[in-house]
Backbone as a ProteinNet text record, in pm:
[ID]
protein_1_A
[PRIMARY]
MIEPFLLSMGLSRQEVRMPSAELCVIFNPTAGKHRGKRRLEQIRRSWGTHVDFRPTQHAGHAIELAEQAAREGFAVVAAAGGDGTAHEVLNGLMRVGDPAVQFTIIPIGSANDYAFSLGLGQKEIPPKRHVDVGLVRALNGESVYFGCCLGMGLNGFVTREARRIRRLQGVFLYGLATLRAMMYHYQTPHVTFRIDDEPPWTVPTLLLSVLLGKREGGFLMAPKAEVDDGWLDFVHAADLSRWEIAQFLPRLAMFGPPEVYPKIRQGRCRRVKLHSEMPLIVHADGEFFCVPEDGIQDLEIEILPGVLPVANLAFV
[TERTIARY]
13658.4	13736.7	13695.3	13657.2	13622.6	13489.4	13389.1	13256.7	13257.7	13322.5	13328.4	13396.9	13498.6	13568.6	13472.5	13393	13299	13189.8	13137.9	13032.1	13081.7	13209.4	13264.8	13276.8	13281.1	13283.2	13143.2	13041.7	12905.1	12858.8	12927.5	12892.1	12808.3	12705.8	12628.1	12684.6	12643.4	12687.6	12637	12519.4	12466.7	12555.3	12605.8	12693.3	12823.8	12874	13002.2	12991.2	12880.9	12867.3	12795.6	12745.2	12668.3	12756.8	12720.5	12801.6	12797.1	12906.1	12916.3	12987	12953.5	13016.1	13134.7	13172.9	13277.7	13401.9	13396.4	13515.6	13494.7	13586.8	13590.9	13717.2	13701.5	13815.2	13834.4	13944.6	13981.2	14078.3	14039.8	14120.9	14157.1	14273.1	14322.6	14283.4	14193.5	14147.3	14257.3	14369	14476.8	14581.2	14572.8	14675.1	14644	14748.4	14733.7	14661.6	14595.8	14523.7	14430.2	14442.9	14350.4	14363.8	14484.1	14504.4	14430.6	14436.5	14366.2	14215.7	14165.3	14021.4	13974.7	14050.5	14012.8	14014.7	14113.2	14124.3	14003.3	13961.3	13846.6	13717.1	13706.9	13588.5	13578.4	13692.9	13694.2	13647.5	13693.6	13654.4	13505.8	13455.5	13312.5	13228.2	13270.1	13194.7	13202.2	13318.6	13336.3	13265.6	13270.1	13219.4	13077.4	13032.5	12895.5	12864.5	12754.2	12710.1	12789.7	12885.1	12964.4	13086.4	13102.2	13216.6	13167.5	13239.3	13208.3	13331.3	13317.8	13429.2	13426.5	13542.7	13552.3	13675.3	13656.3	13768.9	13831.6	13962.7	14031.4	14018.4	14015.4	13997.4	14113.8	14201.5	14315.3	14416.9	14536.8	14641.9	14595.8	14617	14577.4	14434.6	14357.2	14216.3	14200.8	14293.4	14283.7	14298.5	14371.8	14382.4	14244.7	14174.9	14042.1	13944.5	13948.3	13855.6	13880.3	14007.5	14040	13997	14020.5	13977.1	13825.6	13754.7	13608.8	13562.6	13625.2	13586.4	13609.4	13720.3	13748.9	13644.4	13604.4	13504.7	13365.9	13342.7	13214	13207.3	13321.3	13319.8	13339	13406.7	13438.1	13531.2	13513.4	13602.2	13739.3	13742.6	13868.1	13864.2	13973.4	13989.8	14108.6	14083.6	14186.2	14230.1	14360.8	14417.7	14442.3	14370.4	14387.7	14464.3	14590.3	14676.7	14821.1	14907.7	15048.5	15085.3	15215	15262.1	15210.3	15186	15134.4	14995	14908	14772.7	14776.4	14859.2	14872.4	14921.9	15017	15071.4	14962.3	14879.5	14774	14668.4	14627.7	14528.3	14582.9	14709.5	14773.3	14763.9	14795.3	14792.9	14651.5	14552.7	14415.4	14371.8	14409.6	14374	14446.8	14572.4	14648.4	14594	14531.4	14468.6	14358.7	14288.6	14178.9	14231	14318.2	14379.1	14283.5	14184.5	14087.8	14143	14172.6	14230.6	14135.9	14006.6	13910.7	13908.6	13971.6	13972.3	14103.7	14094.5	14213.4	14248.4	14376.2	14430.6	14475.2	14458.4	14517.1	14542.3	14610.3	14648.5	14608.8	14553.8	14533.3	14636.9	14750.4	14863.7	14845.6	14824.6	14812.6	14895.3	15004	15087.7	15213.9	15312.7	15435.8	15542.7	15545.2	15648.5	15588.7	15483.5	15414.3	15508.5	15600.4	15697.3	15630	15529.2	15465.6	15390	15313.8	15240.5	15336.6	15448.8	15550.3	15603.9	15634.6	15692.5	15592.3	15463.8	15361.4	15334.9	15380.5	15359.2	15214.5	15138.3	14995.8	14973	14878.7	14848.8	14924.5	15024.3	15100.9	15029.4	15023.6	14948.7	15010	15142.7	15205.9	15182.9	15130.2	15099.4	14960.8	14945.9	14814.7	14711.2	14582.3	14477.2	14470.2	14514.6	14520.4	14644	14716	14830.9	14851.7	14933.8	14966.6	15109.8	15127.5	15259.5	15301	15429.7	15487.7	15460.9	15469.7	15456	15568	15623.1	15724.1	15662.1	15729	15684.4	15805	15792	15899.2	15844.9	15927.3	15888.3	15998.1	15957.4	16049.7	16031.6	16130	16123.2	16008.3	15959.5	15849.6	15713.7	15713.9	15589.1	15528.6	15579	15527.6	15564	15470.3	15497.5	15413.6	15458.6	15383.3	15420.1	15326.1	15351.3	15399.1	15478.4	15515.5	15513	15482.3	15466	15577.7	15646.4	15747.4	15886.7	15902.8	16038.7	16038.2	16152.4	16180.1	16318.2	16331.9	16460.6	16500.3	16628.7	16681.1	16799	16819.4	16934.1	16909.7	17002	16989	16855.4	16809.4	16682.6	16565.8	16571.1	16467.4	16470.8	16591.5	16603.5	16562.7	16587	16539.9	16387.6	16320.7	16174.9	16130.5	16200.7	16166.4	16184.1	16294.9	16318.4	16219.1	16181.3	16087.4	15953.5	15914.9	15786.4	15788.9	15907	15919.5	15930.6	15933.7	15952.6	15819.5	15786.8	15663.5	15695	15598.8	15598.2	15684.7	15762.9	15840.8	15780	15807.6	15758.8	15866.2	15844.5	15928.7	16075.4	16159.7	16302.9	16358	16295.4	16341.8	16317.8	16201	16170.6	16269.5	16289.5	16374	16522.4	16557.3	16695.5	16732.3	16645	16669.3	16664.7	16570.7	16561.8	16687.7	16746.6	16870.9	16984.6	16995.5	17100.7	17084.7	16963.6	16940.6	16969.1	16930.2	16958	17108.1	17184.1	17330.3	17390	17334.9	17388.4	17360.9	17239.6	17195.2	17191.8	17194.5	17173.4	17272.7	17394.3	17492.8	17540	17508.6	17546.4	17585.2	17683.6	17721.7	17741.8	17635.3	17648.5	17683.4	17745.1	17772	17642.1	17615.8	17495.8	17538.4	17483.9	17508.8	17392.8	17426.1	17325.4	17337.4	17224.3	17222.6	17128.3	17183.5	17108.4	17079.2	16953.1	16914.3	16997.9	17070.2	17147.9	17296.9	17333.4	17474.2	17521.5	17652.4	17705.1	17680.6	17663.6	17643.2	17764.8	17741	17850.2	17815.5	17915.7	17898.3	17976.6	17912.2	17972.8	17914.2	17994.7	17937.1	17829.4	17717.2	17602.7	17545.4	17553.5	17488.3	17340.9	17312.7	17173.7	17156.8	17033.8	16993.1	16859.3	16851	16724.3	16687.7	16565.2	16512.9	16390.1	16394.5	16293.4	16226.7	16097.7	16026.5	16013.7	15996.3	15987.6	16122	16119.8	16243.7	16287.8	16192.4	16225.2	16200.2	16275.1	16255.1	16274	16169.9	16179.3	16210.4	16162.1	16186.9	16319.1	16406.3	16537.3	16531.3	16603.3	16603.1	16703.3	16661.2	16751.4	16774.6	16676.1	16688.5	16629.7	16704.1	16649.6	16602.4	16660.8	16625.1	16519.2	16470.9	16372.2	16238.7	16170	16036	15945.4	15823.9	15733.8	15673.9	15702.6	15643.7	15747.1	15874.2	15978.8	16013.9	15950.2	15975.9	16102.8	16162.7	16288.6	16277.6	16351	16380	16512.8	16517.8	16644.4	16693.1	16821.7	16872	16994.5	17008.1	17124.8	17174.8	17299	17360.7	17476	17476.8	17587.4	17656.9	17787.5	17866.3	17895.9	18018.4	18051.6	18085.7	17990.3	18008.6	18023.3	18110.4	18124.9	18011.7	17994.7	17893.8	17922.8	18050.2	18086.9	18050.6	18073.7	18037.6	17886.3	17810.8	17664.7	17619.5	17673.3	17635.5	17668.9	17778.3	17815.2	17715.8	17662	17573.9	17431.4	17388.4	17248.8	17201.1	17274.5	17226.4	17216	17309.5	17305.7	17184	17152.5	17039.9	16907.8	16900.5	16776	16744	16846.3	16823	16868.5	16978.5	17040.3	17046.1	17039.6	17055.4	17196.4	17222.1	17355.3	17457.7	17586.3	17690	17692.7	17711.6	17709.4	17829.6	17941.5	18061.7	18116.5	18118.8	18176	18212.2	18331.6	18380.1	18288.2	18218.6	18137.5	17989.1	17955.5	17815.1	17801.5	17707.4	17677.4	17532	17512.4	17378.9	17355.3	17230.3	17199.6	17051.4	17018.7	16880.7	16872.3	16759.5	16742.6	16593.5	16565.3	16426.3	16403.3	16513.2	16499	16624	16603.2	16713	16685.6	16784.7	16779	16891.8	16866.7	16971.1	16959.9	17076.7	17085.7	17176.4	17129.3	17205.6	17252.6	17372	17422.1	17348.5	17274.8	17196.3	17049.8	16955.5	16814.4	16794.1	16702	16684.6	16578.8	16595.6	16489.4	16462.1	16336.9	16300.7	16168.4	16163	16035.4	15995.6	15866.1	15811.2	15717.1	15752.6	15675.7	15660	15761.3	15756.8	15682.6	15633.6	15565.9	15655	15667.9	15759.8	15713.2	15804.7	15783.1	15836.4	15954.3	16008.2	16100.6	16115.5	16207.6	16299	16412.3	16507.3	16445.1	16345.7	16283.1	16212.4	16181.5	16115.7	16211.8	16341.2	16440.4	16452.6	16404.7	16411	16548.6	16613.5	16747.2	16755	16649	16648.5	16528.6	16553.1	16447	16461.6	16348.7	16347.3	16259.1	16311.9	16241.1	16231.7	16113.4	16097.8	15999.3	16000.4	15910.8	15800.5	15681.2	15565.9	15530.4	15573.7	15560.7	15415.6	15377.5	15252.3	15125.1	15125.4	15008.3	14906	14941.5	14852.4	14802.4	14671	14616.6	14604.4	14653.9	14656.2	14582.6	14497.2	14422.8	14491	14513.4	14567.7	14450.8	14387.7	14265.9	14295.8	14204.3	14226.5	14236	14175.9	14177.4	14311.7	14405.1	14530.4	14627.7
7501.3	7624.7	7730	7687.7	7783.6	7850.6	7771.9	7829.8	7941.3	7924.6	8036.8	8158.9	8136.1	8249.5	8328.2	8258.3	8325.7	8396.3	8330.2	8391.3	8515.6	8513.1	8630.4	8748.7	8722.1	8828.6	8875	8807.6	8843.8	8784.6	8680.4	8618.3	8493.5	8476.1	8353.6	8255.7	8131.3	8033.9	8070.8	8129.9	8170.4	8275.8	8370.2	8474	8414.2	8316.3	8257.9	8180.3	8110.1	8023.4	8091.5	8210.9	8277.7	8307.2	8258.6	8288.9	8437	8487.7	8628.9	8638	8740.5	8757.6	8852.2	8897.8	8998	8948.9	8941.5	8911.6	8787.6	8693.8	8576.5	8585.1	8583.2	8588.4	8450.2	8387.4	8258.2	8286.1	8253	8294.8	8177.7	8191.8	8096.8	8148.1	8080.4	8131.2	8142.3	8072.7	8077	8183.2	8248.7	8346.6	8483.4	8548.6	8686.1	8705.4	8601.2	8607	8727.3	8814.8	8927.4	9025.6	9044.9	9136.9	9087.8	8958.7	8903.3	8916.4	8893.7	8907.1	9049.5	9148.4	9288.4	9322.7	9269.2	9298.7	9245.7	9125.6	9067.5	9139.5	9184.3	9261	9390.4	9455.4	9579	9552.1	9442.3	9408.4	9377.2	9306.7	9275.2	9402.1	9498.8	9624.1	9702.7	9700.4	9779.7	9718.4	9586.3	9519.9	9467.1	9448.6	9404	9272.5	9270.8	9146.9	9113.6	9199.6	9174.4	9086.2	9041.9	8958.3	8825.9	8720	8585.1	8532.8	8503.5	8453.9	8301.8	8241.1	8095.5	8054.1	7995.8	7958.6	7826.2	7816.6	7689.7	7602.5	7472.5	7379.1	7282.1	7275.9	7184.9	7225.3	7170.1	7199.5	7157.9	7246.2	7219.6	7260	7296.8	7330.4	7456.7	7552.9	7677.9	7652.8	7548.7	7513.7	7476.7	7391.2	7347.5	7464.9	7549.4	7662	7761.8	7786.3	7881.4	7827.3	7699.7	7639.8	7648.8	7619.2	7627.3	7770.6	7868.2	8008.5	8055.2	8012	8050.5	7993.5	7870.3	7808.1	7870.1	7927.5	7993.2	8132.3	8185.3	8311.6	8436	8425.3	8544.8	8635.7	8765.6	8860.3	8862.2	8853.2	8856.9	8748.2	8674.5	8576.6	8620.8	8646.4	8698.8	8591.8	8585.6	8498.6	8581.6	8553.6	8624.5	8533.1	8566	8483.1	8517.6	8419.1	8440.1	8388.2	8368	8321	8181.2	8100	7965.9	7967.8	8051.4	8064	8120.6	8223.3	8282.7	8179.2	8096.6	7991.7	7894.3	7852.9	7757.6	7819.9	7943.2	8009.6	8026.6	8066.6	8078.1	7946.9	7835.2	7706.2	7665.9	7699.9	7671.4	7749.1	7877.2	7959.7	7914.1	7872.4	7828.1	7697.4	7617.3	7494.8	7527.3	7638.8	7678.6	7762.8	7859.5	7941.8	8035.7	8087	8179.7	8321.9	8386.6	8521.4	8627.4	8594.6	8691.5	8695.4	8597.4	8590.4	8647.8	8754.6	8820.4	8766.8	8768.8	8723.1	8843.7	8836	8937	8875.9	8950.6	8901	9002.6	8953	9031.7	8980.4	9049.6	8993	8999.4	8882.9	8875.2	8758.2	8725.1	8613.5	8658.6	8568.5	8596.1	8663.2	8638.5	8698.7	8790.3	8743.9	8823.3	8868	8780.4	8814	8837.1	8756.7	8766.8	8898.7	8935.9	9062.9	9180.3	9172.7	9278.1	9290.7	9177.6	9180	9226.4	9199.6	9246.6	9395.7	9455.2	9598.1	9633.9	9541.1	9564.5	9680	9764.7	9881.2	10006.1	9993.2	10109.8	10179.7	10312.1	10389.6	10381	10361.6	10357.5	10224.5	10124.4	9996	10004.7	9967.7	9978	9888.5	9922.6	9842.6	9699.6	9677.3	9542.2	9528	9418.6	9389.4	9238.5	9194.5	9053.2	9031	8929.9	8901.1	8759.8	8733.2	8604	8501.6	8375.9	8264.7	8165.9	8106.5	8003.1	7864.2	7769.3	7629.7	7541.6	7451.9	7356.6	7216.2	7132.3	6995	6899	6782	6672.8	6563.2	6473.6	6367	6270.5	6264.4	6173.4	6228.6	6346.1	6404.9	6506.6	6514.6	6614.7	6754.4	6847.9	6986	7079.1	7204.2	7304.8	7442.5	7534.3	7673.1	7750.1	7853.9	7944.2	8087.1	8179.4	8318	8409.3	8373.5	8463.7	8403.9	8284.4	8231.9	8080.6	8024.4	7882.9	7873.2	7789.1	7775.4	7630.2	7601.9	7466.1	7460.4	7345.8	7328.7	7390.9	7475.4	7537.4	7609.8	7672.4	7745	7652.3	7530.6	7434	7396	7377.6	7346	7464.3	7586.4	7705.2	7701.4	7665.6	7654.2	7551.2	7438.9	7334.7	7386.6	7455.4	7507.7	7617.9	7700.4	7810.3	7757.2	7640.8	7584.3	7535.1	7524.1	7478.3	7593.7	7716	7834.5	7906.6	7945.2	8017.3	8159.8	8247.9	8384.9	8484	8440.4	8533.6	8542.8	8654.1	8673.4	8738	8731.3	8804.2	8767.3	8868.1	8845.4	8789.1	8817.9	8763.5	8612.7	8570.9	8428.3	8355.7	8406.6	8336	8354.1	8461.2	8475.7	8367.7	8346.3	8240	8103.6	8085	7957.1	7930.4	8035	8019	7974.9	8035.2	7996.4	7850.6	7808.1	7669.4	7574.3	7614.5	7529.8	7515.6	7624.1	7617	7518.7	7515.9	7428.5	7281.3	7252.2	7113.2	7053.9	7139.4	7087.9	7146.2	7169.5	7227.8	7120.7	7137.3	7042.5	7118.9	7067.2	7128.2	7018.5	6949	6843.5	6901.8	6821.2	6864.5	6861.1	6970.7	6983.2	7028.6	6964.3	7004.3	7090.2	7210.5	7306.5	7327.1	7352.8	7403.7	7523.3	7641.6	7766.6	7802.7	7802.6	7827.8	7739.6	7800.5	7722.7	7719	7758.7	7754.6	7609.9	7586.9	7453.6	7417.6	7289.6	7249.1	7283.3	7311.6	7334.4	7267.1	7203.2	7127.7	7195.9	7214.5	7293.3	7251.2	7255.6	7236.2	7341.8	7300.4	7391.1	7392.3	7508.9	7528.6	7561.1	7649.2	7688.4	7743.1	7738.1	7804.4	7871.5	7999.7	8072.8	8111.9	8082.3	8123.5	8209.4	8333.7	8429.9	8500.9	8524.8	8621.3	8752.6	8741.4	8857.7	8892.8	8985.8	9037.7	8963.4	8907.1	8854	8704.2	8644.5	8504.6	8495.4	8453.7	8444.6	8577.1	8685.1	8817.1	8878	8800.6	8850.3	8899.6	9007.1	9070.3	8997.1	8887.9	8803.8	8856.2	8925.6	8974.9	9115.4	9216.4	9353.1	9408.2	9361	9414.6	9331.3	9227.4	9141	9213.4	9183.4	9235.9	9119.4	9122.1	9008.7	9006.5	9108.6	9113.7	9139.9	9103.9	9133.1	9013.7	8898.6	8782	8705.9	8734.5	8670	8607.3	8497.6	8443	8499.9	8551.5	8592	8477.1	8445.5	8335.9	8379.1	8317.6	8336.6	8198	8168.3	8040.3	8064.3	7991.9	7998.8	7863.5	7865.1	7741.5	7701.7	7670	7619.2	7733.1	7822.1	7925.8	7861.3	7917.5	7868.4	7921.9	7862.3	7912.8	8057.6	8091.4	8228.1	8325.8	8285.9	8373	8395.5	8289	8303.1	8399.8	8383.5	8471.3	8617.2	8640.7	8777.4	8838.2	8754.5	8805.4	8831.7	8768.5	8778.6	8922.5	9007.5	9146.2	9219	9192.6	9257.9	9213	9083.3	9031	9091.1	9130	9186.2	9320.3	9394.5	9530.8	9556	9492.4	9531	9419.2	9295.2	9183.8	9127.6	9019.8	8958.6	9049.6	9031.9	9114.2	9089.3	9195.2	9181.3	9103.4	9113.2	9040.2	8966.1	8833	8750.3	8616.6	8564.3	8445.3	8323.9	8305.5	8185.1	8206.3	8323.2	8353.3	8391	8326.9	8361.9	8408.7	8520.6	8575.4	8600.6	8594.4	8620.8	8611.3	8613.5	8601.1	8493.4	8427.1	8319.6	8295.9	8202.9	8162.5	8015.7	7939.8	7798.6	7750.7	7667.2	7603.8	7454	7375.3	7231.2	7193.1	7097.6	7060.5	6914.8	6860.2	6724.7	6729.4	6674.3	6674.1	6533.2	6524.5	6393.7	6341.6	6429.5	6391.4	6428.5	6356.5	6396.1	6539.6	6608.5	6752	6785.3	6902	6964.2	7099.6	7121.4	7239.2	7294.9	7425.6	7491	7578.8	7596.7	7690.8	7783.6	7911.4	8009.9	7968.2	7900.7	7858.9	7729.1	7664.2	7535.3	7427.7	7315.3	7212	7152.3	7151.5	7077.9	6936.5	6923.9	6791.4	6799.4	6687.7	6673.5	6555.8	6543.4	6436.2	6297.1	6273.9	6142	6106.1	6206	6179.7	6124.3	6143.3	6088.6	6160.9	6283.9	6359.8	6424.1	6402	6456.8	6542.7	6544.4	6621.5	6715.4	6839.6	6939.7	7020	7071.6	7171.4	7286.6	7407.8	7528	7622.3	7675.8	7767.3	7877.9	7982	8095.3	8092.4	8129.7	8144.4	8292.9	8366.3	8512.3	8559.9	8652.1	8725.3	8644.1	8529.9	8441.6	8467.9	8549.8	8567.8	8711.5	8735.6	8870	8900	9015.9	9053.8	9185.6	9191.1	9312.3	9382.8	9511	9593.8	9670.2	9609.2	9664.7	9748.6	9838	9935.9	9873.5	9753.1	9696.5	9637.5	9623.6	9553.1	9638.5
20110.7	20128.7	20027.6	19907.1	19802.3	19830.7	19877	19897.3	20001	20120.2	20214.1	20155.3	20073.9	20010.8	19922.6	19842.3	19753.2	19831.6	19936.3	20015.3	20086.5	20129.4	20197.2	20102.7	19970.9	19870.9	19834.3	19889.8	19855.5	19724.6	19676.7	19548.8	19572.7	19495.1	19498.5	19396.6	19407.5	19308.2	19169.5	19163.3	19033.5	18969	19050.7	18996.7	18946.6	19020.6	18984.1	18853.2	18833.5	18716.2	18599.5	18622.9	18518	18397.4	18280.1	18161.8	18129.5	18076.6	18039.9	17906.3	17828.1	17697.2	17703.2	17824.5	17832.7	17907.3	18039.3	18118.6	18203.6	18193.5	18281.1	18366	18497.8	18589.6	18650.7	18618.5	18676	18789.5	18911.8	19025.8	19115.7	19176	19274.4	19412.7	19485.3	19614.3	19719.6	19699.7	19798.7	19767.9	19653	19613.3	19671.9	19722.1	19766	19896.7	19949.3	20076	20079.2	20179.3	20194	20078.4	20028.8	19917.2	19793.3	19768.7	19654.2	19667.5	19787.8	19811.2	19784.6	19832.9	19810.4	19661.4	19590.4	19447.3	19370.7	19403.9	19335.2	19371.6	19495.5	19535.6	19454.9	19432.7	19353.9	19210.5	19154.7	19017.3	19009.7	19109.5	19110.3	19114.8	19196.2	19205.4	19074.4	19010.8	18888.6	18768.4	18756.8	18636.4	18651.9	18775.7	18798.1	18729.5	18655.3	18590.8	18465	18428.7	18308.3	18335.9	18460.7	18495.9	18551.8	18519.9	18566.5	18640.1	18770.3	18851.5	18854.9	18827.8	18830.2	18910.6	19029.5	19115.3	19073.5	19092.6	19069.2	19193	19170.6	19281.3	19297.5	19198.5	19207.3	19101.8	19112.4	19014.7	18875.4	18779.3	18642.5	18609.3	18710.8	18688	18603.6	18621.4	18544.6	18394.7	18356.2	18213.9	18160.2	18234.3	18192.2	18188	18291.7	18298.5	18185.6	18154.9	18047.8	17912	17889.3	17762.5	17748.7	17857.6	17855.2	17829.1	17897	17879.8	17736.5	17677.4	17538.7	17443.7	17466.9	17379.1	17399.3	17517.1	17543.3	17481.3	17438.4	17366.6	17449.4	17563.6	17641.3	17561.6	17578	17511.1	17576.2	17710.5	17785.7	17892	17905.3	18012.5	18096.8	18225.4	18315.4	18413.5	18438	18540.2	18664.8	18772.1	18898.7	18993.7	19014.8	19097.6	19068.5	19083	19054	18916.6	18896.4	18766.4	18733.5	18837.2	18812.3	18752.3	18807.5	18753.5	18612.2	18591.8	18458.3	18357.8	18399.9	18312.8	18270.1	18363.4	18330.5	18239.4	18269.1	18184.2	18042.3	18031.7	17900.2	17823.4	17889	17820.8	17780.7	17863.8	17826	17703.2	17697.1	17581.5	17455.8	17470.3	17353.8	17297.2	17380.4	17329.2	17228.6	17253.5	17165.2	17049.4	17081.5	16977.8	16908.2	16981.3	16922.9	16930	16818	16820.6	16874.4	16888.3	16940.5	17093	17157.6	17304.2	17355.6	17434.3	17486.8	17625.8	17656.1	17784.1	17865.4	17995.9	18083.3	18220.2	18306.1	18438.1	18544	18654.2	18775.3	18874.8	18891.2	18965.5	19117.1	19178.5	19324.2	19377.8	19308.7	19349.9	19420.1	19428.7	19503.1	19419	19288.4	19203.2	19096.9	19029.6	18926.7	18814.6	18776.7	18672	18537	18506.8	18375.3	18361.5	18463.1	18458.4	18446.6	18518	18510.5	18368.6	18307	18172.7	18067.5	18089.4	17996.2	18010.6	18121.4	18142.4	18168.1	18225.1	18245.5	18341.8	18307.6	18389	18350.1	18262.6	18218.6	18103	18110.3	18011.9	17872.1	17864.7	17732.6	17660.7	17732	17669.8	17606.7	17479.3	17413.8	17480.6	17467.3	17531.5	17478.8	17355.6	17301.9	17214.6	17231.4	17145.9	17142	17049.8	17037.8	17086	17170.5	17225.3	17187.3	17207.5	17173.5	17283.7	17247.3	17340.8	17313	17419.1	17404.2	17410.2	17348.2	17348.9	17375.6	17474.7	17504.1	17482.8	17417.3	17385.9	17428.1	17474	17502.8	17398.2	17389.5	17289.6	17315.1	17440	17470.9	17429.2	17366.8	17320.2	17413.3	17536.2	17630.2	17581.8	17597.5	17559	17644.7	17654.7	17729.2	17675.2	17681.7	17644.6	17767.3	17743.7	17852.5	17801	17890.8	17850.7	17892.7	18001.7	18057.2	18055.2	18113.5	18128.9	18142.3	18105.4	18125.6	18187.1	18288.8	18355.8	18370.7	18346.2	18351	18446.5	18509.7	18597.4	18733.4	18777.1	18908.4	18922.5	18815.2	18821.5	18853.9	18803	18836.2	18982.8	19036.6	19178.9	19265.9	19218.2	19290.7	19302	19194.1	19197.1	19299.3	19305.2	19402.9	19545.4	19572.7	19707.3	19743	19644.4	19671.7	19720.9	19676.4	19717.6	19861.4	19919.2	20057.3	20156.2	20105	20189.4	20205	20327.3	20355.6	20401.3	20382.6	20436	20359.6	20265.2	20184.4	20045.3	19976.5	19841.2	19755.1	19623.8	19530	19537.7	19524	19516.7	19647.2	19760.9	19888.5	19894.4	19847.3	19841.8	19752.4	19630.7	19534.6	19564.6	19635.6	19680.3	19780.5	19879.8	19977.4	19910	19819.2	19748.4	19666.4	19609.2	19532.7	19623.1	19739.8	19834	19875.6	19900.8	19939.4	19823.6	19702.7	19586.4	19563.6	19586.9	19572.6	19671.9	19792.4	19896.7	19868.6	19821.2	19814.8	19673.9	19570.8	19434.9	19335.1	19376.3	19284.9	19187.6	19058.3	18953.9	18828.3	18756.8	18628.4	18522.9	18485.6	18384.4	18247.9	18163.9	18027.5	17946.3	17877.2	17794.9	17655.7	17554.4	17416	17366.9	17320.7	17274.6	17124.2	17062.9	16926	16924.4	16901.6	16899.4	16754	16715.5	16576.4	16482.8	16388.6	16292.1	16324.4	16446.3	16485.5	16500.9	16489.3	16518.8	16665.6	16696.1	16835.3	16920.9	17047.9	17141.8	17273.9	17332.7	17456.6	17567.4	17682.1	17788.6	17923	18031.8	18164.9	18189.4	18244.4	18253.6	18394.3	18456	18585.2	18565.2	18468.9	18445	18303.7	18259.4	18135.4	18161.5	18129.6	18133.2	17990.6	17952.4	17822	17849.8	17802.6	17845	17728	17743.3	17660.8	17737.1	17868.8	17955.8	18015.4	18107.7	18164.4	18290.2	18366.4	18498.3	18507.8	18599.3	18637.2	18787.8	18858.9	19003.7	19070.6	19014.1	19070.2	19030.1	18967	18925.2	18780.7	18753.9	18622	18533.2	18473.6	18396	18254.5	18198	18059.5	18051.2	18097.3	18104.2	17970.4	17859.7	17728.1	17655.6	17718.8	17653.6	17638.5	17529.9	17505.3	17466.4	17517.3	17494.9	17354.8	17275.2	17141.3	17032	17057.6	16958.6	16870.4	16892.7	16809.3	16842.4	16960.7	16999	17137.6	17155.5	17287.5	17334.5	17455.5	17516.2	17603.8	17596.3	17678.8	17758.4	17875.2	17961.3	17999.2	17964	17998.4	18094	18204	18299.4	18302.3	18281.9	18282.7	18427.4	18458.3	18591.7	18687.4	18710.9	18812.4	18949.6	19030.8	19167.3	19254.4	19370	19464.2	19501.6	19517	19553.1	19441.1	19317.4	19205.3	19199.6	19222.6	19221.3	19329.6	19450	19560.9	19529.9	19460.7	19423.5	19325.1	19236.3	19131.4	19179.5	19289.2	19330.5	19349.9	19424.7	19439.7	19305.9	19216.5	19085.7	19005.5	19011.6	18935.5	18980.8	19106.6	19158.2	19094.5	19049.3	19001.2	18858	18816.5	18689.3	18585.6	18628	18535.9	18540.3	18466.9	18467.2	18401	18433.8	18369.6	18219.4	18142.7	17996.7	17945	18014.3	17973.4	18094.7	18086.1	18192.2	18129.3	18159.1	18087.1	18094.2	18205.1	18222.5	18192	18140	18110	17963	17895.7	17756.7	17748.5	17680.9	17661	17512.5	17472.7	17332.8	17305.7	17177.5	17132.4	17026.1	17022.9	16925.3	16904.3	16814	16792.4	16827.6	16840	16873.8	16947.4	17047.7	17121	17126.1	17087.2	17107.6	17201.9	17291	17386.2	17426	17463.2	17517.7	17639.2	17750.2	17875	17907.6	17966.4	18007.4	18130.7	18200	18317	18293.8	18357	18347.4	18395	18330.8	18349.8	18453.8	18514.8	18592.6	18527.9	18488.4	18408.6	18459.3	18475.5	18504.2	18386.6	18368.4	18270.7	18345.8	18353.6	18430.7	18576.5	18630.9	18770.2	18795.6	18690.7	18702.8	18641.8	18709.5	18662.1	18529.7	18434.2	18310.2	18324.6	18385.8	18414.6	18534.8	18603.5	18716.4	18685.8	18756.9	18722.5	18718.8	18804.5	18808.4	18677.8	18595.8	18467.2	18362.5	18383.4	18291.7	18159	18149.4	18023.8	18008.3	17894.7	17869.8	17743.5	17664	17538.9	17537	17494.7	17484.7	17356.7	17310.4	17204.2	17250	17240.5	17284.8	17165.9	17140.4	17027.1	17060.8	16979.5	16998	16893.4	16937	16848.4	16847.7	16746.4	16749.7	16736.2	16824.1	16810.9	16812.5	16881.3	16874.6	16984.9	17085.9	17200.9	17210.4	17191.8	17212.8	17361.9	17403.1	17544.8	17563.7	17665.7	17699.8	17816.5	17803.1	17911.3	17972.8	18073.4	18131.1	18254.5	18286.8	18392.6	18530.3	18550.7	18685.3	18721.5	18626.6	18652.4	18728.4
[MASK]
++++++++++++++++++++++++++++++++++++++++++++++++++++++++++++++++++++++++++++++++++++++++++++++++++++++++++++++++++++++++++++++++++++++++++++++++++++++++++++++++++++++++++++++++++++++++++++++++++++++++++++++++++++++++++++++++++++++++++++++++++++++++++++++++++++++++++++++++++++++++++++++++++++++++++++++++++++++++++++

């Protein structure tokens, strides 16, 4: 499937594998369909021999490709796809941690929350800046970086339902997925949280969102969040009813959660520790970190300030 895609772009295998010292584009051939193909063709025409295209072939492949590109010394490594591709490229670059290699996104996915939060393509955003990265760890040693958002509880089930829906994108996709998750996966287990140095607190928990960016699944969960302010923004919802959730959905699409509501707590922090009475379902940038079958009940989430150099390039 990948070879016909490349040939239809007029690219030879030599062009795809040719090392370059400037821009490496790691792309998902299934993302964006015709729109994605046109976007990559435009980049090829603009950058010529200064760009190296590398297609992903399976889940997790973008991590390997990004790590390889960073070690080869590319100036910029771009993720062409949705939030999933961006998430993998981010993790590949963080494995190397080379401050000379810049990250960017060519958004051709279904939600593109990370690209939106980075403000790519906006003139007021500097051509290069350093942004924060989140890190989530489980007691079993598993860990992953995230750039935009992490969601626990209902948000994890929304991610699962979204993967079963075809033909919709953005807020429409995740709106329908939320309704389905409410119907089939409504749970409010007791979870004990410790936010920074605050005393622990235990509360019924429908969902927890931890964000560096503003959006999660197309919804404006943290309108005031900034990717370079050194803070995690969090939204915790206790035992909201299905009716309350349905009422909030239109608001979340445009304005964010209500600033004052008895069952919702919002704030900023640098570290979250939690223990759940039930196994967790958690996504990081829309990619599963754990599902209930994994049996994970304890997590630690923290921010790594200013560790990721990001390029705001004209093609974005």
